[in-house]
C-alpha positions as CSV (number, residue, x, y, z in Angstrom):
1,M,0.0,0.0,0.0
2,R,1.3,3.5,-0.8
3,L,2.9,5.2,2.1
4,R,1.3,8.5,1.3
5,S,-2.1,7.0,1.7
6,V,-1.1,5.6,5.1
7,Q,0.2,9.0,6.1
8,R,-3.0,10.8,5.1
9,L,-5.1,8.2,7.0
10,M,-3.0,8.6,10.2
11,L,-3.1,12.4,10.0
12,L,-6.9,12.3,9.4
13,G,-7.4,10.1,12.5
14,W,-5.1,12.2,14.6
15,G,-6.7,15.5,13.5
16,G,-10.3,14.2,14.1
17,L,-9.4,13.0,17.6
18,L,-7.7,16.3,18.5
19,V,-10.7,18.4,17.2
20,S,-13.3,16.2,19.0
21,T,-11.4,16.3,22.3
22,V,-11.1,20.1,22.2
23,A,-14.8,20.3,21.2
24,E,-15.8,18.1,24.1
25,L,-13.8,20.2,26.5
26,L,-15.5,23.4,25.3
27,L,-19.0,21.9,25.2
28,R,-18.8,20.3,28.7
29,G,-19.5,23.6,30.5
30,P,-22.6,24.7,28.6
31,Y,-23.9,21.1,28.8
32,A,-23.6,20.9,32.6
33,A,-25.0,24.4,33.0
34,A,-27.9,23.8,30.6
35,S,-27.1,26.9,28.7
36,G,-26.8,27.6,25.0
37,L,-23.9,27.3,22.6
38,G,-23.3,31.0,23.1
39,R,-21.3,30.2,26.2
40,V,-19.0,27.8,24.6
41,F,-16.0,30.1,25.2
42,D,-17.1,31.3,28.6
43,L,-14.0,31.2,30.7
44,S,-15.9,30.6,33.9
45,L,-17.6,27.5,32.4
46,I,-14.3,26.3,31.0
47,Q,-12.7,26.7,34.5
48,Q,-15.5,24.6,36.0
49,S,-14.9,21.9,33.5
50,L,-11.2,21.9,34.2
51,D,-11.9,21.5,37.9
52,E,-13.7,18.2,37.2
53,R,-11.9,14.9,36.7
54,L,-13.2,14.6,33.2
55,G,-11.9,18.0,32.3
56,T,-8.5,17.1,33.7
57,L,-8.5,13.9,31.6
58,L,-9.4,15.9,28.5
59,I,-6.5,18.2,29.0
60,V,-4.2,15.2,29.5
61,R,-5.5,13.8,26.3
62,V,-4.8,17.0,24.4
63,L,-1.2,17.0,25.6
64,L,-0.8,13.3,24.7
65,L,-2.2,14.1,21.2
66,A,0.4,16.8,20.9
67,A,3.0,14.2,21.6
68,V,1.4,11.9,19.1
69,G,1.7,14.7,16.5
70,V,5.4,14.9,17.2
71,F,5.7,11.1,16.9
72,L,3.9,11.1,13.6
73,S,6.2,13.7,12.2
74,L,9.2,11.7,13.4
75,L,7.7,8.6,11.9
76,A,7.1,10.3,8.6
77,G,10.7,11.6,8.5
78,Q,12.5,8.4,9.6
79,A,10.3,5.9,7.7
80,G,10.4,7.8,4.4
81,I,6.6,8.2,4.3
82,G,5.7,10.5,1.5
83,Q,9.2,10.2,-0.2
84,D,9.0,10.7,-3.9
85,P,9.9,7.4,-5.7
86,S,12.0,9.4,-8.2
87,D,14.4,10.3,-5.3
88,T,15.1,6.7,-4.8
89,A,15.6,6.1,-8.5
90,D,18.1,9.1,-8.6
91,L,20.0,7.6,-5.7
92,A,20.1,4.2,-7.4
93,D,21.4,5.8,-10.7
94,A,24.1,7.7,-8.8
95,A,25.2,4.5,-7.2
96,D,25.4,2.7,-10.6
97,L,27.9,5.4,-11.8
98,A,30.3,4.6,-8.9
99,D,33.2,2.2,-9.2
100,A,31.9,-1.4,-9.0
101,D,34.4,-2.7,-6.4
102,S,34.3,0.2,-4.0
103,A,30.5,0.4,-4.4
104,D,30.1,-3.2,-3.5
105,A,32.3,-2.9,-0.4
106,A,30.6,0.3,0.7
107,E,27.2,-1.2,0.1
108,G,27.9,-4.2,2.2
109,A,29.1,-2.1,5.2
110,G,26.3,0.4,4.8
111,A,23.7,-2.3,4.6
112,A,24.8,-3.9,7.8
113,A,25.0,-0.6,9.7
114,G,21.6,0.5,8.2
115,A,20.0,-2.8,9.3
116,R,21.2,-2.3,12.8
117,Q,20.1,1.3,12.9
118,E,16.7,0.5,11.4
119,L,16.2,-2.3,14.0
120,R,17.0,0.1,16.9
121,L,14.7,2.7,15.3
122,R,11.8,0.3,15.0
123,V,12.2,-0.8,18.6
124,W,12.2,2.7,20.0
125,L,9.3,3.9,17.8
126,G,7.3,0.8,18.7
127,A,7.9,1.3,22.4
128,A,7.0,5.0,22.2
129,W,3.9,4.3,20.2
130,A,2.8,1.6,22.8
131,V,3.3,4.0,25.7
132,L,1.3,6.8,23.9
133,A,-1.5,4.4,22.9
134,I,-1.9,3.0,26.4
135,A,-1.8,6.5,27.9
136,L,-4.5,7.7,25.5
137,A,-6.7,4.7,26.3
138,C,-6.4,5.4,30.0
139,T,-7.9,8.9,29.5
140,W,-11.1,7.1,28.5
141,A,-11.0,4.3,31.0
142,L,-10.5,6.6,33.9
143,G,-13.4,8.8,32.9
144,D,-15.8,6.0,32.1
145,H,-18.0,3.6,34.1
146,A,-14.9,1.5,34.7
147,S,-13.5,4.0,37.2
148,V,-16.5,3.9,39.6
149,G,-18.4,1.0,41.2
150,M,-17.1,-2.4,41.9
151,Q,-13.7,-4.0,41.0
152,V,-12.2,-0.7,39.8
153,A,-8.7,-2.1,39.9
154,L,-9.7,-4.9,37.5
155,A,-12.2,-2.9,35.4
156,V,-9.9,-0.1,34.4
157,P,-7.1,-2.3,32.9
158,L,-9.6,-4.5,31.1
159,D,-11.3,-1.3,29.7
160,V,-7.9,-0.1,28.4
161,I,-7.4,-3.5,26.7
162,H,-11.0,-3.2,25.3
163,I,-10.3,0.3,23.9
164,L,-6.9,-0.7,22.4
165,A,-8.4,-3.8,20.7
166,M,-11.2,-1.8,19.2
167,A,-8.8,0.8,18.0
168,C,-6.5,-1.8,16.4
169,W,-9.5,-3.5,14.7
170,L,-11.2,-0.4,13.4
171,G,-7.9,1.3,12.4
172,G,-6.8,-1.8,10.5
173,L,-10.3,-1.9,8.8
174,A,-10.0,1.7,7.7
175,T,-6.5,1.0,6.3
176,V,-7.7,-2.1,4.4
177,L,-10.7,-0.3,3.1
178,V,-8.5,2.4,1.6
179,G,-6.0,-0.1,0.2
180,L,-8.6,-2.3,-1.4
181,R,-9.7,0.5,-3.7
182,R,-6.6,-0.1,-5.8
183,T,-5.0,-3.2,-7.0
184,E,-1.6,-4.3,-5.7
185,A,0.1,-3.1,-8.8
186,E,-1.4,0.3,-8.3
187,G,-0.2,0.6,-4.7
188,G,-3.1,-1.1,-2.9
189,V,-3.0,-3.9,-0.5
190,G,-2.5,-7.5,-1.6
191,G,-3.7,-10.8,-0.3
192,T,-0.7,-11.3,1.9
193,Q,-1.1,-7.9,3.6
194,V,-4.8,-8.5,4.2
195,A,-4.1,-12.0,5.6
196,R,-1.5,-10.5,8.0
197,F,-4.1,-8.0,9.3
198,S,-6.7,-10.7,9.5
199,A,-4.5,-12.6,12.0
200,I,-4.1,-9.4,14.1
201,A,-7.9,-8.7,13.8
202,L,-8.7,-12.2,15.1
203,C,-6.6,-11.5,18.3
204,S,-8.3,-8.1,18.7
205,V,-11.8,-9.6,18.4
206,A,-10.9,-12.2,21.0
207,A,-9.8,-9.5,23.4
208,L,-12.9,-7.5,22.6
209,V,-15.2,-10.4,23.3
210,G,-13.5,-11.3,26.6
211,T,-13.4,-7.8,28.0
212,G,-16.8,-7.0,26.7
213,I,-18.4,-9.9,28.5
214,Y,-16.9,-8.8,31.8
215,Q,-18.0,-5.2,31.2
216,A,-21.5,-6.3,30.4
217,W,-21.7,-8.4,33.6
218,R,-20.3,-5.6,35.6
219,G,-22.7,-3.0,34.2
220,L,-25.8,-5.1,34.2
221,G,-25.7,-7.3,37.3
222,S,-28.6,-9.5,36.1
223,W,-30.3,-10.8,33.0
224,G,-33.4,-8.9,33.7
225,A,-31.6,-5.6,33.4
226,L,-31.1,-6.3,29.7
227,V,-34.7,-5.5,29.0
228,S,-35.8,-3.5,32.0
229,T,-33.2,-0.7,31.8
230,G,-32.1,1.7,29.1
231,Y,-28.5,0.6,29.6
232,G,-29.4,-3.0,28.9
233,R,-31.5,-2.2,25.8
234,L,-28.6,-0.1,24.4
235,L,-26.3,-3.0,25.1
236,L,-28.5,-5.3,23.1
237,V,-28.3,-3.0,20.2
238,K,-24.5,-3.0,20.5
239,I,-24.3,-6.8,20.7
240,G,-26.4,-7.1,17.6
241,A,-24.2,-4.7,15.7
242,V,-21.1,-6.5,16.9
243,L,-22.6,-9.8,15.7
244,V,-23.1,-8.4,12.3
245,M,-19.5,-7.2,12.3
246,L,-18.3,-10.6,13.2
247,G,-20.4,-12.2,10.4
248,A,-18.9,-9.7,7.9
249,A,-15.4,-10.4,9.3
250,W,-15.9,-14.1,8.8
251,M,-16.8,-13.4,5.1
252,S,-13.8,-11.2,4.9
253,R,-11.5,-14.0,6.0
254,R,-13.0,-16.3,3.3
255,W,-12.4,-13.7,0.6
256,T,-9.0,-13.0,2.0
257,A,-8.0,-16.6,1.5
258,V,-9.3,-16.5,-2.1
259,L,-7.4,-13.3,-2.8
260,R,-4.2,-14.6,-1.2
261,A,-4.3,-17.8,-3.3
262,T,-5.1,-15.9,-6.5
263,P,-2.5,-13.8,-8.4
264,E,-3.1,-10.3,-9.7
265,P,-4.4,-10.0,-13.2
266,E,-0.9,-8.8,-14.4
267,A,0.6,-12.1,-13.3
268,Q,2.2,-14.1,-16.1
269,P,2.8,-17.9,-16.3
270,E,6.1,-19.0,-15.1
271,A,8.7,-19.8,-17.8
272,Q,9.7,-23.4,-18.2
273,P,13.2,-24.3,-17.2
274,E,15.7,-24.7,-19.9
275,A,16.3,-28.4,-19.0
276,E,12.7,-29.1,-20.0
277,T,13.0,-27.5,-23.4
278,G,16.4,-29.0,-24.5
279,P,17.4,-31.7,-27.0
280,V,15.1,-34.3,-25.4
281,E,12.1,-32.2,-26.4
282,E,13.4,-32.0,-30.0
283,A,14.1,-35.7,-30.2
284,D,10.9,-36.9,-28.7
285,P,7.7,-35.4,-30.3
286,V,5.5,-37.1,-27.7
287,R,7.4,-35.5,-24.9
288,R,7.3,-32.2,-26.7
289,A,3.5,-32.4,-27.1
290,Q,3.2,-33.4,-23.4
291,L,5.1,-30.4,-22.3
292,A,3.1,-28.1,-24.6
293,R,-0.1,-29.4,-23.0
294,Q,1.3,-28.8,-19.5
295,Q,2.3,-25.3,-20.4
296,A,-1.2,-24.6,-21.8
297,L,-2.9,-26.0,-18.7
298,R,-0.7,-23.9,-16.5
299,A,-1.3,-20.8,-18.5
300,D,-5.1,-21.5,-18.3
301,V,-5.0,-21.9,-14.5
302,V,-3.0,-18.7,-14.0
303,S,-5.3,-16.8,-16.4
304,R,-8.4,-18.1,-14.6
305,R,-7.1,-17.2,-11.2
306,A,-6.1,-13.8,-12.5
307,R,-9.7,-13.2,-13.7
308,E,-11.0,-14.3,-10.3
309,A,-8.7,-11.9,-8.5
310,L,-10.7,-8.7,-9.1
311,P,-14.1,-10.2,-8.1
312,A,-12.5,-11.5,-4.9
313,R,-11.1,-8.1,-4.2
314,G,-14.5,-6.5,-4.9
315,R,-16.3,-8.9,-2.6
316,L,-13.7,-8.4,0.1
317,L,-14.1,-4.6,-0.2
318,R,-17.9,-4.9,0.3
319,S,-17.5,-7.1,3.3
320,V,-15.0,-4.8,4.9
321,L,-17.3,-1.8,4.1
322,V,-20.1,-3.6,6.0
323,E,-17.7,-4.1,9.0
324,V,-16.8,-0.4,8.9
325,A,-20.4,0.7,8.7
326,F,-21.5,-1.3,11.7
327,A,-18.4,-0.3,13.5
328,V,-19.7,3.3,13.3
329,V,-23.0,2.1,14.8
330,V,-21.1,0.4,17.6
331,L,-19.2,3.6,18.4
332,V,-22.4,5.6,18.5
333,V,-24.1,3.2,20.8
334,T,-21.0,3.0,23.0
335,T,-21.1,6.8,23.3
336,L,-24.7,6.6,24.4
337,L,-23.8,3.8,26.9
338,T,-21.2,6.0,28.6
339,N,-23.9,8.6,29.2
340,S,-26.4,6.1,30.6
341,A,-26.6,4.9,34.2
342,P,-25.4,1.2,34.4
343,G,-28.2,-1.3,34.7
344,R,-26.8,-2.6,38.0
345,A,-27.0,0.8,39.6
346,V,-30.5,1.4,38.3
347,T,-31.7,-2.0,39.6
348,E,-30.1,-1.4,43.0
349,Q,-31.8,2.1,43.2
350,Q,-35.2,0.6,42.3
351,A,-34.8,-2.1,44.9
352,A,-33.8,0.5,47.6
353,V,-36.9,2.6,46.7
354,A,-39.2,-0.4,46.9
355,A,-37.8,-1.4,50.3
356,T,-38.3,2.1,51.8
357,Q,-41.9,2.1,50.6
358,N,-42.7,-1.0,52.8
359,L,-41.1,0.3,56.0
360,P,-43.4,1.2,58.9
361,V,-44.0,4.9,59.5
362,N,-45.8,6.9,62.3
363,V,-49.0,8.5,61.2
364,T,-50.2,11.5,63.2
365,L,-53.9,12.5,62.9
366,P,-55.8,15.4,64.6
367,Y,-59.0,14.6,66.4
368,S,-61.8,16.4,68.2
369,T,-64.5,14.9,70.5
370,G,-66.7,18.0,70.5
371,G,-66.8,18.0,74.3
372,P,-65.5,20.5,76.9
373,G,-62.1,20.3,78.5
374,D,-58.5,20.2,77.4
375,N,-58.6,16.6,76.2
376,A,-61.5,17.2,73.8
377,N,-59.1,18.2,71.0
378,G,-55.6,16.8,70.2
379,R,-53.5,14.6,67.9
380,S,-53.2,10.8,67.8
381,T,-50.0,9.0,66.6
382,S,-50.2,5.4,65.5
383,P,-47.8,3.1,63.5
384,S,-48.7,2.3,59.9
385,T,-47.2,0.7,56.9
386,R,-46.9,2.2,53.4
387,P,-48.5,0.1,50.8
388,A,-46.3,-1.3,48.1
389,P,-46.7,0.2,44.7
390,A,-49.0,-1.6,42.4
């Protein structure tokens, strides 16, 4: 896949996350104060938002995204993203003009040093990216339902894993979706690259399912909360969307296998070794005819697979598009879930209210006998029980 496309995709994701984070920080104050959008830049409301834990986490997220921007710039410079291919061609032409012996010696030493330097660079960039990704995920986990309630020490790390797995899956899907719009010869992704991502996506899905089951149990508390609370009903919608995504992912794996086993349309049949086309072939007409039939059969197989490559790519593109579409649905429902009270909390609150309605209370009633004296009028107190709600 073309490096420029990868660069644009990364910058688009980084810019969208930065803009949405700043917007959330500015809109937090007017939302809490139930005021209009005219007070978005009200410094007093912004200060109130910053005094909250969520506001602090949003500021931390902005700072981390600034570090991510520096990281992406470093990655673009060191990895050669966006480098014009003509520059590489010019360097190669210049190397060809050098002396052959000295060029070979310098090339061997430079290749070894370059390999060591590239390995160190990859290790450092990978470690830095892992730290930034985990830190960013923590800004969501610490401001979400995972940071309150029961088993916080376990819920927060699992929520971080859940967020990272979803980011890995959706980010890879977006990359594959962009790469499938071109053939491999045009700079798109090929069957091998898609198969490599498919293995990573399988691990991400396994992490998502495991952590998602725990989060559902922690947030619901009971099976009845699935249908009796708004949180549970939203969770059912999310589960349905995830199941559709898994079905589309299964189809994507099937078409990935077809695409990987099928050459691109530009592929040509392999030439026969010289040993098979030597004097034996000239001396034996039967052998020559047999080799001709084998070559024709091989050419037919390669041609048929080449014709099947583009349909497989198109079907894979459509299945990945379905995954991405329902991933957007999952993200929207997840946003609604974060703003809803967990089903466990709602159920416990309803149980507490029902219990207080059945407790005995003292009822005081005024009375009057109509007779003379101080005891003719007064108040009478007697225990009573509140009826349970119908």
